[in-house]
N, C-alpha and C positions, 0 to 999 in steps of 0.2 A: 504494500498499500503506500510506502516511501515516496515510490516514483509517482504514483498519481497524485499525492499530497503535493509534490514538487511541482508538478503540473499545473496544478491547480491554483498554485500561490504564483506560477509565472503569469497565467494568464489573469488572476486576481489584480497583479502589479500593474500588467499592460492596460486592462482594462481601464484601470484608477488613471493612469497616463493619458490614455486616448479619450477619455470621460474629459478632463482640463483640456485638451488640445481642441476637441471637438467645440466646447465653450468658445474658446478662442477665434475660432472659424465661424462662430454664431453670430457674436457680439462685430466681429470686424470684417466682413463680407462688404465688400465694394460692389456699385455697379445696378444695371438696370434689371438685373433677376436677384436683387437684394432678397426680395419677401419670400419667393420660393426656397431659396438656399438657406436663407435665416429658419424658415420653418422645418424643413429636411434636417438641418443640423441639430435642433431640439429634439427632433423624434430620435435620432441616432444617439444623442446623450444622454436621453431619457433613457433609451433600451441600455445603454451599457452601465448606467447606474445598477441596474438589475443585474448585468453581468459580474461584476465584481462584489456585489453583495453576496450573490448565490456561491460565488467560488469561495470567499471568506467562511459561509456557513457551511459549505459541503467539507472544506479543511477541517473544522470544527467537528462537524459529524464523524469525520474517521480520525479523531484524535489527533490532529495536529495542530498548529498554532499559525492563523493568517496573519500578514504583515499589517502592523497598526499604524505605522509610521511614514510619513514623506520620504525621510531619508531612505529607509529600508527599501520602499517601492521604487524610489529613482535610481538606488543602485543597484537593483536588478533587473528592472523594465527594458524590454528590448523596443518596444515603442517607443519613438522619441519624442520631447517637448517640441513646442513650435513656440519661438519667440518673435515672430515678426508681428505686426498690428494692422496690415491692411492685405485683402486678399480677395482675389476675383474666384467666381465660383466653379472655374473650370479648372483652376489650381487645387482647390477645395476637393473637388472630383476626383482628382486622380490621388491625392494624397490619402484620401479615405479611401479608396479602391486598393492601393496599395495597403494599407492597413488591414483591410477585410480580408486581403488575400493571406498576409501573416496569421490573422487569426482563425482563419479557415485552416489552413496547416497545422495551427495549435491544437485546435478543437478536433481535426481529426485525429492526430497522435493521440493525443487524451482519449479519446473515444476506443482506438486500437489497445493502447495500455489498460484501459478499465474492461474490456472486454474480455482480455487475457487473463486478468485477475478477478472473473468474476463477479466484477462491481456493474450491475446492470443499471442502477440509479444512475452513475456519473456517466455510463455509455449513452443512454437515453439522452441525458440531458445534452452532451455533446453533439449527437447526432443530429438533434434538434438544432440545434446552432450552428450545425454545418448545412444543415438545409435552408436556415433563413440567409449564411451568409451567402451561401451558394446563387440565389434568389437576387441578393443585392449586389453581389460582383455582376451579374448578368445584367441588372437596371442600370449599374455605373457605367459599364461598357458602353451599352444601348445609349446613354447619353452622352458620351465621350465622343462616341461614333467610331 
């Protein structure tokens, strides 16, 4: 189970950084498509608030200890912060697409590990996230042309 806990904690950290990163996009998008991008990014960060909470709670259920400080999270996160203060929607879509592809890989690996360990709950959750991410990736690719 320690491998599964490690993977859950990695996704927890990455989801937390992604949550803040998408807030930056939400607040600082510029241009004629401000409104749809502003609304879309809100939906994204609300979804990822649930992800990092779910990961932390599953870590606890499996007997582990989730990350509780930003310092811990930033030390291990593979998703990188975004420090710019102005974005066009196309750049936002490309950045989110890249991060979604990373999360798809992370959830796919988690599903495989959980399935091999007989952890059906974690595997089912990871599979559900994979399905959601595959659809979101398809939609972003269609948007970007």
